[in-house]
C-alpha positions in Angstrom: -7.0 2.3 0.2 -8.0 4.6 3.0 -9.1 8.2 2.9 -8.3 10.7 5.6 -10.1 14.0 6.2 -8.1 16.2 8.6 -9.7 19.2 10.1 -7.2 21.8 11.3 -8.4 24.8 13.3 -6.1 27.7 13.2 -5.8 30.9 15.2 -8.1 33.7 14.0 -6.7 35.6 11.0 -3.7 33.2 10.7 -5.1 30.8 8.0 -2.9 32.2 5.2 0.2 32.0 7.5 -0.6 28.3 8.2 -1.2 27.5 4.5 2.2 29.1 3.7 3.9 26.6 6.0 1.6 23.7 5.0 2.3 24.1 1.3 6.1 23.5 2.0 5.4 19.9 3.1 3.0 19.0 0.4 5.6 17.9 -2.2 7.5 15.9 0.5 4.3 14.1 1.6 3.3 13.3 -2.0 6.7 11.5 -2.4 6.1 9.3 0.6 5.5 5.6 0.0 1.8 4.9 -0.1 0.6 8.4 -0.6 -2.1 8.6 -3.3 -3.4 12.1 -2.7 -2.7 14.9 -0.3 -4.2 18.4 -0.6 -5.2 21.3 1.6 -8.7 22.6 1.1 -10.7 25.6 2.4 -14.4 26.3 2.5 -16.0 28.4 -0.2 -19.4 30.1 0.2 -22.2 28.8 -2.1 -25.9 29.0 -2.2 -26.3 25.3 -1.5 -28.7 24.8 1.4 -27.1 21.7 2.8 -23.6 23.3 3.1 -22.4 24.1 6.6 -21.5 27.6 7.4 -18.0 28.3 5.9 -15.3 28.2 8.5 -12.7 31.0 8.0 -10.3 29.5 10.5 -10.2 25.9 9.3 -8.1 24.0 6.8 -9.3 20.6 5.7 -6.7 18.2 4.3 -8.0 15.5 1.9 -5.6 12.5 1.9 -5.6 9.1 0.3 -3.2 6.4 1.4 -2.6 2.8 0.2 -2.9 1.6 3.8 -3.1 2.4 7.5 0.6 1.4 7.7 1.4 4.1 5.1 -0.6 6.7 7.1 1.2 5.7 10.3 4.6 6.1 8.7 3.6 9.5 7.4 2.6 10.7 10.8 6.1 10.1 12.2 8.1 11.2 9.0 10.9 13.6 9.8 9.3 16.4 7.7 6.0 16.0 9.5 7.6 16.2 13.0 9.4 19.4 11.9 6.3 20.8 10.3 4.3 20.4 13.5 6.9 22.4 15.4 6.7 25.2 12.8 2.9 25.5 13.0 2.4 24.8 16.7 1.6 28.5 17.5 -0.8 28.7 14.6 -2.9 25.6 15.3 -5.6 25.7 17.9 -6.9 22.1 17.4 -7.2 19.3 15.0 -8.9 15.9 14.4 -8.8 13.3 11.7 -11.3 10.9 10.2 -9.9 7.7 8.8 -12.3 6.2 6.2 -12.5 3.2 3.9 -14.7 2.6 0.9 -18.1 1.4 1.9 
């Protein structure tokens, strides 16, 4: 199993618009072979000292996949290609971390 943390930066004031489009693909992704978990997350403010400053223009995606092969297939799935076209004007940058249990 691998875990992916995707950090998606969106244009100021457009996070809700992005999430509307993102939520459309969640059921499709969860049906993909090898998908264990796939969920968008946003910062919440707390009083916990170690927490980084909440980022209003960032969506984090927490993903679990059976393998790197399953992740690679996900990245080129038809619905993902179409989704990236739909959100292109909303996204200002992104990066992923691919992790394994230690």
